[in-house]
C-alpha positions as CSV (number, residue, x, y, z in Angstrom):
1,M,-25.9,129.5,-69.6
2,L,-27.9,130.5,-66.0
3,T,-25.4,130.5,-62.8
4,G,-25.9,130.5,-58.8
5,L,-29.2,131.3,-57.6
6,E,-30.6,132.6,-60.9
7,A,-30.1,128.8,-61.8
8,I,-32.5,127.7,-58.8
9,R,-35.1,129.8,-59.4
10,K,-35.3,128.5,-63.1
11,R,-35.1,124.9,-62.3
12,P,-36.3,124.5,-58.9
13,G,-37.9,121.1,-58.8
14,M,-34.0,119.9,-59.3
15,Y,-32.9,121.5,-56.1
16,V,-35.8,120.5,-53.8
17,G,-37.8,117.6,-55.9
18,S,-41.0,119.7,-57.1
19,T,-42.5,122.7,-56.6
20,S,-45.6,121.1,-55.0
21,E,-46.1,121.1,-50.9
22,R,-43.4,118.4,-51.0
23,G,-40.7,120.4,-52.6
24,L,-41.9,123.2,-49.8
25,H,-41.2,120.6,-47.2
26,Q,-37.8,120.2,-48.5
27,A,-36.7,123.9,-48.2
28,V,-37.5,124.1,-45.1
29,F,-35.0,121.3,-44.3
30,E,-32.4,122.6,-46.5
31,V,-32.3,125.0,-43.3
32,V,-33.0,122.8,-40.5
33,G,-30.2,120.3,-41.8
34,P,-27.2,122.9,-40.8
35,A,-29.0,123.5,-37.3
36,V,-29.0,119.8,-36.6
37,N,-25.4,119.5,-37.7
38,E,-24.9,121.7,-35.2
39,F,-26.3,119.6,-32.2
40,L,-24.4,116.5,-33.9
41,A,-21.2,118.5,-33.7
42,G,-21.5,119.2,-30.1
43,H,-22.1,122.7,-30.3
44,A,-25.9,122.9,-30.0
45,N,-28.6,121.1,-27.8
46,S,-32.3,122.3,-29.4
47,V,-33.7,123.1,-32.7
48,D,-37.4,125.7,-32.6
49,V,-39.0,125.9,-35.7
50,T,-42.3,127.9,-35.6
51,L,-44.3,128.7,-38.5
52,T,-45.0,131.7,-38.2
53,P,-48.8,134.0,-38.5
54,D,-47.4,135.9,-42.0
55,G,-46.7,133.0,-43.6
56,G,-43.1,132.3,-42.8
57,V,-41.1,129.8,-41.2
58,R,-38.2,130.7,-38.7
59,V,-35.5,127.7,-37.6
60,A,-33.4,128.4,-34.3
61,D,-30.8,126.7,-32.9
62,D,-28.7,127.1,-30.0
63,G,-25.2,126.7,-31.2
64,P,-22.2,129.6,-31.5
65,G,-23.9,131.6,-34.5
66,V,-22.8,131.8,-37.9
67,P,-19.5,133.5,-38.5
68,V,-20.0,137.0,-39.6
69,E,-16.6,138.2,-40.5
70,V,-15.2,137.5,-44.2
71,T,-12.4,134.5,-44.0
72,G,-10.3,133.9,-47.0
73,E,-12.5,130.1,-47.1
74,T,-15.5,132.5,-48.3
75,D,-14.1,134.8,-51.3
76,G,-14.5,137.9,-50.0
77,L,-18.2,136.7,-48.1
78,S,-19.2,136.7,-44.8
79,G,-19.6,133.1,-43.4
80,L,-23.1,134.2,-43.2
81,E,-23.8,135.3,-47.1
82,A,-21.8,132.1,-47.8
83,L,-24.2,129.7,-46.4
84,L,-27.1,131.8,-47.7
85,T,-26.0,132.7,-51.8
86,R,-22.6,130.4,-52.3
87,V,-24.2,127.5,-54.8
88,Y,-21.6,124.5,-54.1
89,A,-20.9,122.1,-56.8
90,G,-20.1,118.5,-56.0
91,P,-21.2,116.1,-53.7
92,Q,-22.6,117.5,-50.1
93,A,-20.8,117.5,-47.1
94,A,-21.0,114.1,-45.3
95,G,-19.7,111.8,-42.1
96,R,-21.3,110.4,-39.4
97,N,-22.1,113.7,-37.7
98,T,-24.0,114.8,-40.7
99,A,-27.4,114.7,-40.9
100,A,-28.1,114.2,-44.8
101,M,-31.0,116.4,-45.3
102,G,-30.6,118.3,-48.6
103,M,-31.2,116.7,-51.9
104,A,-28.1,119.0,-53.9
105,G,-26.2,119.3,-51.1
106,M,-26.5,123.3,-51.2
107,G,-28.5,123.6,-48.0
108,P,-29.9,127.2,-46.5
109,C,-28.7,129.0,-50.0
110,V,-31.2,126.6,-52.2
111,T,-34.3,128.3,-49.5
112,N,-32.9,131.9,-49.9
113,A,-33.0,131.3,-53.7
114,L,-36.9,130.1,-54.1
115,S,-38.0,132.6,-51.0
116,S,-39.2,136.4,-52.0
117,R,-37.8,137.6,-48.1
118,L,-35.3,135.7,-46.1
119,T,-33.6,137.1,-42.6
120,A,-31.2,135.9,-40.9
121,E,-30.0,136.5,-37.2
122,V,-26.1,135.8,-35.5
123,R,-26.0,135.8,-32.0
124,R,-22.0,135.3,-31.8
125,D,-19.4,136.8,-29.4
126,E,-22.3,138.3,-26.9
127,S,-22.9,140.6,-30.4
128,R,-26.1,140.3,-32.5
129,W,-26.4,140.7,-36.4
130,V,-28.8,141.2,-39.0
131,Q,-29.2,140.8,-42.2
132,E,-32.2,141.0,-44.9
133,Y,-32.6,139.2,-48.5
134,A,-34.8,139.6,-51.2
135,Y,-35.3,137.0,-53.5
136,G,-31.7,135.5,-52.8
137,V,-30.3,138.7,-52.9
138,A,-28.6,140.4,-49.8
139,V,-30.4,143.4,-49.1
140,A,-27.2,144.8,-47.1
141,P,-24.3,143.2,-45.7
142,P,-24.9,141.5,-41.7
143,T,-25.0,144.7,-39.6
144,A,-24.5,144.9,-36.0
145,A,-27.7,145.2,-33.9
146,G,-26.5,145.1,-30.6
147,Q,-25.5,143.0,-27.5
148,A,-26.9,139.1,-27.3
149,S,-26.9,137.0,-24.3
150,G,-25.9,133.2,-25.8
151,G,-25.2,132.2,-29.1
152,G,-27.1,130.6,-31.9
153,T,-28.8,131.3,-35.6
154,T,-32.1,131.9,-36.5
155,I,-33.6,132.1,-40.3
156,T,-36.6,133.1,-41.2
157,F,-38.3,133.1,-44.9
158,W,-41.3,133.2,-46.6
159,P,-41.3,131.1,-49.9
160,D,-41.7,132.5,-53.0
161,S,-45.5,132.3,-53.7
162,D,-44.7,132.8,-57.9
163,I,-42.6,129.2,-57.3
164,F,-44.5,127.2,-55.4
165,E,-47.9,126.0,-55.5
166,T,-48.8,126.1,-52.1
167,V,-46.8,128.3,-49.4
168,E,-48.8,126.7,-46.4
169,C,-46.8,123.9,-45.0
170,S,-48.3,121.0,-43.5
171,F,-47.8,120.8,-39.5
172,A,-48.1,116.8,-39.9
173,V,-45.4,116.6,-42.1
174,L,-42.9,118.3,-40.7
175,A,-43.8,117.0,-37.3
176,E,-43.3,113.4,-38.8
177,R,-40.1,113.9,-40.0
178,F,-38.5,116.1,-37.1
179,R,-39.8,112.8,-34.7
180,E,-37.4,110.7,-36.9
181,L,-35.0,113.1,-36.3
182,A,-35.5,113.2,-32.9
183,F,-35.4,109.5,-32.5
184,L,-32.0,109.3,-34.7
185,N,-29.8,111.3,-33.1
186,R,-30.8,110.5,-28.7
187,G,-30.8,114.0,-27.2
188,L,-31.5,116.3,-29.6
189,R,-34.3,118.5,-29.0
190,I,-36.6,119.6,-31.7
191,T,-39.7,121.7,-31.0
192,L,-42.4,122.5,-34.0
193,S,-44.9,125.4,-33.3
194,D,-47.4,126.4,-35.5
195,A,-48.4,130.2,-34.6
196,R,-50.7,130.8,-38.0
197,S,-53.8,130.3,-36.2
198,S,-55.3,133.1,-34.2
199,G,-56.1,130.5,-31.2
200,E,-53.8,129.2,-29.1
201,P,-50.6,128.3,-31.1
202,Q,-50.2,124.5,-31.4
203,S,-46.6,123.2,-30.0
204,V,-44.9,119.6,-30.1
205,R,-41.6,118.5,-28.7
206,F,-39.5,115.7,-29.6
207,L,-37.0,114.0,-28.0
208,G,-35.9,110.4,-28.1
209,E,-34.5,107.2,-29.1
210,A,-34.1,104.8,-31.9
211,A,-36.2,102.4,-30.0
212,D,-39.0,104.6,-29.1
213,F,-40.2,104.4,-33.2
214,I,-41.2,100.9,-32.0
215,T,-43.1,101.9,-29.1
216,F,-44.7,105.1,-30.6
217,P,-48.0,104.7,-31.5
218,H,-48.2,106.2,-34.6
219,T,-45.3,104.4,-36.1
220,S,-46.1,100.8,-34.7
221,A,-49.5,98.9,-34.8
222,G,-50.7,95.6,-33.2
223,T,-50.1,93.7,-30.0
224,P,-46.2,92.8,-29.1
225,V,-45.8,89.0,-28.8
226,H,-42.3,90.0,-26.5
227,P,-42.5,93.2,-23.9
228,D,-39.3,93.8,-24.8
229,V,-37.6,96.0,-27.1
230,I,-34.2,94.7,-28.3
231,A,-32.2,97.6,-28.9
232,F,-28.2,98.1,-29.7
233,E,-25.6,100.0,-31.2
234,W,-22.4,99.2,-32.8
235,E,-19.2,100.4,-34.3
236,D,-17.3,99.1,-37.1
237,P,-14.4,100.5,-37.8
238,R,-14.7,98.2,-41.6
239,M,-17.6,100.6,-42.8
240,D,-16.1,103.7,-41.2
241,G,-19.6,104.1,-39.3
242,T,-22.0,103.0,-36.6
243,V,-25.0,101.3,-36.3
244,E,-28.2,101.1,-34.4
245,V,-31.0,98.4,-34.3
246,A,-34.4,98.5,-32.4
247,L,-37.1,95.5,-33.2
248,R,-39.7,93.8,-31.9
249,W,-42.1,90.9,-33.1
250,L,-45.9,92.3,-33.2
251,A,-49.0,89.7,-33.4
252,S,-49.6,90.6,-37.1
253,H,-48.4,89.6,-40.7
254,E,-47.0,92.9,-41.7
255,E,-43.5,94.0,-41.7
256,R,-42.7,97.0,-40.5
257,V,-39.0,97.6,-40.9
258,R,-37.9,101.6,-41.5
259,S,-34.1,102.4,-42.9
260,F,-32.5,105.3,-42.7
261,A,-28.7,106.3,-42.9
262,N,-27.1,109.4,-41.8
263,S,-30.3,110.3,-40.9
264,R,-31.6,110.3,-44.5
265,P,-34.9,107.9,-44.9
266,T,-34.3,105.2,-47.6
267,P,-37.0,103.5,-48.8
268,G,-35.7,101.7,-51.3
269,G,-33.4,99.7,-48.8
270,G,-30.0,98.8,-49.5
271,T,-26.8,97.3,-48.0
272,H,-27.5,98.3,-44.3
273,L,-31.6,96.8,-44.8
274,L,-30.2,93.3,-46.5
275,G,-27.3,92.5,-44.1
276,F,-30.3,93.4,-40.8
277,H,-32.4,90.7,-42.6
278,D,-29.2,88.2,-43.1
279,G,-28.4,88.6,-39.3
280,V,-32.1,88.1,-38.2
281,T,-32.8,85.2,-40.2
282,A,-29.3,83.6,-39.5
283,A,-30.0,84.5,-35.8
284,V,-33.5,83.1,-35.7
285,N,-32.6,79.8,-37.1
286,A,-30.1,78.9,-35.1
287,Y,-31.7,79.5,-31.8
288,A,-34.2,77.2,-33.1
289,R,-31.9,74.6,-34.2
290,E,-30.1,74.9,-30.8
291,R,-33.2,74.2,-29.2
292,R,-34.1,72.0,-31.5
293,V,-37.7,73.9,-32.4
294,L,-36.8,72.9,-36.1
295,R,-35.6,69.1,-36.6
296,A,-32.4,67.9,-38.4
297,T,-34.6,67.7,-41.4
298,D,-36.7,70.7,-41.6
299,P,-35.6,73.5,-44.2
300,D,-34.6,76.8,-42.2
301,L,-37.0,79.8,-41.4
302,S,-37.0,82.3,-44.9
303,T,-36.3,85.7,-44.1
304,D,-40.1,86.5,-45.0
305,R,-41.8,83.8,-42.6
306,I,-39.2,85.6,-40.1
307,G,-40.2,88.9,-41.1
308,E,-43.7,88.3,-40.4
309,G,-45.1,90.9,-37.8
310,L,-41.5,92.2,-37.1
311,A,-41.1,96.2,-36.5
312,A,-38.1,97.0,-36.9
313,V,-35.7,100.5,-37.7
314,V,-32.0,100.4,-38.6
315,S,-29.8,103.1,-38.5
316,V,-26.5,103.5,-39.9
317,K,-24.1,106.4,-39.8
318,L,-21.3,106.2,-42.0
319,D,-18.4,108.6,-42.7
320,H,-18.9,107.9,-46.4
321,P,-22.3,107.6,-47.4
322,S,-22.8,106.1,-50.9
323,F,-26.3,106.8,-52.4
324,E,-27.9,105.0,-55.4
325,G,-30.1,106.8,-57.9
326,A,-30.5,110.7,-57.7
327,T,-33.0,110.5,-55.0
328,C,-30.5,108.5,-52.5
329,G,-33.4,106.7,-51.4
330,V,-30.9,103.4,-51.7
331,L,-27.7,102.7,-49.3
332,G,-25.1,101.1,-51.4
333,N,-22.0,100.8,-49.5
334,P,-21.1,97.0,-49.9
335,K,-19.5,96.6,-46.9
336,V,-22.4,97.4,-44.1
337,R,-24.3,94.6,-45.9
338,D,-21.7,91.9,-43.7
339,C,-20.7,94.5,-40.8
340,L,-24.1,94.6,-40.6
341,G,-25.6,90.8,-40.6
342,E,-22.5,90.4,-38.1
343,A,-23.6,92.8,-35.4
344,V,-27.2,91.9,-35.7
345,Q,-26.6,88.1,-35.2
346,E,-24.3,88.5,-32.8
347,H,-26.8,90.8,-30.8
348,L,-30.2,89.0,-31.1
349,G,-28.7,85.5,-31.2
350,G,-27.4,86.8,-27.4
351,W,-30.6,88.4,-26.4
352,L,-32.7,85.4,-27.6
353,E,-29.9,83.7,-24.9
354,E,-31.0,85.7,-22.3
355,H,-34.4,85.7,-22.8
356,P,-35.7,82.3,-23.0
357,A,-39.2,82.6,-22.4
358,Q,-39.4,86.0,-24.6
359,A,-37.8,83.5,-27.0
360,A,-39.9,80.8,-26.9
361,A,-42.6,83.0,-27.6
362,I,-41.1,84.4,-30.6
363,V,-39.8,81.5,-32.5
364,D,-42.4,79.3,-31.2
365,R,-44.7,81.4,-33.2
366,I,-42.9,82.0,-36.5
367,V,-42.4,77.8,-36.7
368,A,-46.2,77.2,-36.0
369,D,-47.0,79.8,-38.7
370,A,-44.9,78.0,-41.3
371,S,-46.0,74.5,-40.3
372,R,-49.7,76.0,-41.3
373,T,-48.4,77.0,-44.5
């Protein structure tokens, strides 16, 4: 029977999805996740990720620093050693203040196991501590290394080339995911730097909100039918969580709707996406009938018809998210659909009433397209 880090090294695909570039990037996300969670808990402001010249990946946050003392909760390990070596069994930690980035819910210990080398630096209580690992095993206990100004945790790892097909991360792939995290978590600053080339290091900083998905050039394309982005946030105790929605119609026939649950992409959709479409369809049809754009004998506009040209991002943050399937690509919480549908119908319906000129441009275009088919 394989246990602990040995099992991770023997079957890496079970923990990071594959040994290809996709799995390599997942190893990065496993370390970035706890750093983002420090921000969501109100303990940090920024996360810095650097691709180092020697093939390593450095992830640093400005939080309070991982505990280095031994407590009863860590079975004789320091908090840092528990983070990097303890293999958890069962569901991963969840909650609306947790970014779901890991696959198996074990975080940095997976990355440590799949790295030929890892170094950790903790700045905590005005002291600096360092520790090194080789192939997931601690070389020595955490060692005091002088004074520190401020707090934070920095983990640098070198992926094991005997496990991964490639150990060279894609700057573009990492940038896309970090952009998502910054847009989905207002106030979070993420910096990605590439120091691998001999020239000037490439660096980009992400900071934004959900509405930026709709206006960012790489995630939205087409001429807007109306100038404003329709955006709102809503908390509903019935689903134990919050929802953030941003949408706008573009002069195209393609629907571009992206959905997330606890900052995890849900390419298969789920109850949050179903509720979003329910609400949009109800709000547009109600407005069209109230303004008599649709006659009494006309059928309702279909969800597919209303979705033509719709660009949107739907993000829910739940205390108890329930995902379907091993890849967690579909949200399954049943209450979310009704809650989201009601919220979208109320807010979009109110916006249409308050912006009659833009509402007319949206609804008239949808009805005109429907009448031509």
